[in-house]
N, C-alpha and C positions, 0 to 999 in steps of 0.2 A: 549609859556610859559616856562622859563627856570626852570631849578632845584635849590632851594633854598640851602643855607647852612647847614640848620637842616634836609632837606631830604637825605644828602649824606652817612650817616650811614647807610641807608637803601636801598640803593642801592643793587640789587640782588647778590649774591654771583656767580652765574653762568657767568655773565658779567666780573666779576675780573676773574674768571678761564679762560674765554677766551682770555682774555689780556695776561695771561701769557703762552697760548699757542701758541700765535702768538710770542712772543719772544722766547718760547722754538724751535718752527718751524724754525724761522732765524738761530739758532744755529744749528739745524738739517741740512738744505739745504747746509748750507757751508760746512759742515763735508762730506755730501755725495758728493759735488761738490768736495772737497779735495780727497776724496776716488778714485774717477774715474778719478781724475790727477794723483794719485799715480800709479794707475794700468797700466795707459797707457806708464808710465816709467819703471816699471818692466818688461813691455813687449819688451823693446828694447833689439836687440840682443846684446850679449858681443861681443867685438872686440878682437881678438886674440893679445895676449900679453899685454893688458892692463887691469888690475883687476877691476871689478866692484863692485859697494856698494853692501851689503848683502840686503835681502828684509825688515829686520827691519828698515835700512836705508833709502833703495828707498820708502817705504810706509811711515814711519815714518816723515820724514823730511816734504814733502807736508803737510801732517795732520796736524802737530804742528805749521807749516807757517801759515795755514787756521787758526786755533783756536787763533793763535796769532793775525790776523787780527779781527777775530770776538770780541775778548775781548777789544782790543783797539778801536772797533767800539762800542762796548757798554759803555766805560768808556767817550768818547766823547758825544755819545747820550744822557746818563743818566745826565752829568754835564751841558748838555744842557737845561735839563727840568727846571731848576729854572728860566732860562732867560725869557723861552716862556711863563711860568705861572707868571711871574712877581711878585712883593712884595707888592701890594695894599693889598692884602685881605689873610694876613697869616692864618686867622681864617678857611678857605677854602683850601688853598693850602699846610699847614703844615701836615694835615693827608697823604697826598700823599707823600710829600716829605720826612717823616719819614721812609717810606719804600725804597724809592729810594736811600737814601744817603748809607746804608749799602752796598746795592749792587754794587755801585760804587767802594767801596774798595776793594771787593770779584773780581771783574772785573778786578781792577786794578793789584791785586796781581795775577791772572791767565795770564793777560799779560805779567808781569815781568817773571813767569816762563816758560811760552812758548818762550818768548825771549831767555832767557839762554839755553832753551833745543835745541832752532834751534843753536845755537852756538855751541852745543855738537855735533848735529848731522852731522853740515857741516863739522866739523872737522872729523868726521868718514867718511864723503863723501871723503874727499881728502885722506885718509888714509886706504883704504877698507882693509878689513881682520882683523883690530886691532882695539882693545878697547882704545878709547882716554884717554890718561893720563890727569894729571894738566897741565903738562908741555906744552903736545901736544896743548892743547884748549889755554893756555895762548900764545904759538908761533902764533897760527892762529888769536886771538885777536890781536897780537902785530904787525902781517904783512899783514893783509888783511882787507880792508876797509869794508868789511860787516862784520867782526866779531865786529870790533869798532860801527859800526853804532848799532847793535842789543844792544851790553852794554851800549850804550848810550840810547838808546830805553826802556831798562830793568830800568836803572836809572829814567828816565822821569815816568816809571810807578811806580815806589815804591815811588816817592816824590808824585804821584796821590793819591796813597794809604795812605799817611801820612797825605796831606792835606784833604782827605776824611773824615779819622778818627777825624780830628779837625771838620771837618761839621757835624759829628755825633754827637759831644760832643757839639757843639754851635751854631749849626743850621747855618742859613742864614748870622748869623755875619762874618761867614767867605766868602769872597767875590765869588760869581759865576764865576765872571770874571777870576780869580784866575785859579778856576778848569778847565775851557774851555781851557785857554791859555796852562796849562801844560800839557793837554792831547794832545793838538795840537801841540805842541812844541815835544812831545814824537814821533810824527809820522814822523817828519823831516827827520829821519835817516832811516826810513825804503825802502824809493825807492835805497837807497845806496846797499840793498841787493838783487837787481835784475841787469839787464844788465847796463853797462854803456858804454858810448861812447868816444873813445880816439880823439878827437879833438876841435878846438875852440869853435865848440858847445856843448861842454861838459855839463858848466854851465846852460845855456838856457835849455837843454832837462833835466836836473836834477832839474830845479825851476819848470818845467812843469811836471813832476814825481810828485813832493812835492805837487803841487797844485791840482793835480787829487786826490793823496790818501787824502787828508786833505778835499775836496770837498766831495767824496764818503764817509768819514767816517760820517761827520755832516750831509748829507743826510740820508744815512742808517740809523744811531746810532738815527738821531733826530726823524725819523718816526717810528722806533721799539719802542721807547721811549715813544711818544706821544700816540702811538694807544692802547699800551699795559698797561700803568697806567692812562690815561685820557679818553679812551673810555666809561665806566661806569658814568663818570663826565659831562653831558653835558655843565653846566656851564664853567668850567674849559678848557674842549674842545673849546668852542667857543672864548676863551680868546687866547688859545695857537695856534691852527690851522691856522690863519691867518698869524700871526707871522712865523710859519714854512713854511706855503705855499710859503712866500716871500723867503726864505731863501733857501728852497729845489729849486726853479726856478732858482737862483742864481747858485747853486750848481750844477745843469743839465746842464746848460752853460758852466761852470767852468770843469766838468767833461769831456762833452762831447767833447771839443774844446782841452783840455789838452791830452786827450787821443789819439787823432788824429795826434795831433803835436809830442807825445812822440811816439807812434808806428812807423809812417811814417817816423821821423825824425832818430830814431834808426836803422832803415833799409836803410834810402839814406846813413847814414852816417857809415855804416858796409862796410869795403873792401870787393870785391866780390860780393856784392849784388847789382841788378840793380832793380829798380822801374820802369813800375807798375807789372812787371813780379813776382818779388817775394811775391805780394800781395798774388797770387793764388797758388803760384809753393811753397811756402816754409810752412812749421809748424809755423814757427811763424806769417808769413801774414795770415795764416787761421785763427789764434786765435786771430789776431787783428780785423779780419772781425766778426768773432763770437762776441766778444766783443762789438763792434761798434753796431751788430746788435740788441744784448741785451739791450743796453742802450737806443737805439731808439724804443724799444717796451716798455720801461717805459713811454716814453713820453703820451700816450695815456691815461694809469692807472692815471700818475700823473696829468694829464690836466682833467680827471672825478672827483678827489677828490679835485682839486680846484674851477672847475666851476659849478659841479653838487651837489657836497654833502656841501661844504662849506656854500653856502647859506642857506642849511636846517639846517645845525648845527647853524649857526647864531641864527635862529628864534627858537630853541630848540627842533626841530623834530626829531626824531630817523632816523639813517641811517644805511647804511651796511658799515659804514668806517672799520670796523675791517677785512671784507672779501675783500674789494678791497685793503686795505693796506697788508694782507696777501700775495695777487698775485703781489704785487708791489714788496716785500720783498723776495718772492721766485726767482724772476727774479734778484733781486740784488745779492742774495746769490750766483747763477749761475754765475754771472759776475764775483765775487770774487773769485770763482773756477777757472775760465778761466784765472783771474790774477794771480793764483799761478801757472798754467801753463805757463804763460807768462814768470815769473821770470826764469823758467829753461827750455824754449825751446831753440834750436838753432836758430839764425837767418838767417844763409846761407842756 
């Protein structure tokens, strides 16, 4: 038996708090992973004659970068929710979306702020011992592609915030497709902030990175949004989860394949690096192996949700979706932490 629209307000509050804890837990896992990453870099020995960034930069940069990723994922996932729910039953979906739309605006602002802070931290990293001035930051943005990519990403995040405010005011009259496209478009420059390959394969590697980032954001964000906001409402979950399951399967394939292509391709095209030795002898290679293992560990969790829990949800029966989704999000958070490390690890 499914839950009717009239019974939705009577859903017990503890269930809603569980969903909120899932979302908070996803943020917490990413923050912890970023902190571990930061500590590994602050432990590096200084090279004589080369000034090293201070602890504020060494710790702050990977943490802010991880928070940027978390905020961007939140915007993508929350923007996908209206598409997953559909538009045929606004009397049932609107109570949920009324809570979601303001969160999109907040997450978009956080995304923009973190992108701008990352520019400041990266400017400070290139100028150890000096507090970055506006002129130094402007020079960094004007001369380094990473700074330009982050600035463009911040602009897209602000655009997402503006469109999100319109959605708060006008509801689903603002096309959900527009919100999703703007959010995904803002992810495109993020791979520029990592490693680049100087060869004829530069463009294919960058495209692979962009597919990887967009697929991971849609998968992670969609799962968190679905579990956090729809778990208390079995009828809405029965509508949204099958759509998300198909999307997640596609994202899993894209993320796994593009991650391998990007990691192995970057090592293969880096001068002085030889495969397959570099996979197990370099810091970068070990991180690629670790990230691949984390993604592989997600497969049985995702399969359990799709093939074991989804049939029960379609029948309106209670399931342990939140628990399984929490485990999946935790692994995703660790993978994001490793991704932060990859953007700063030495390939050779």
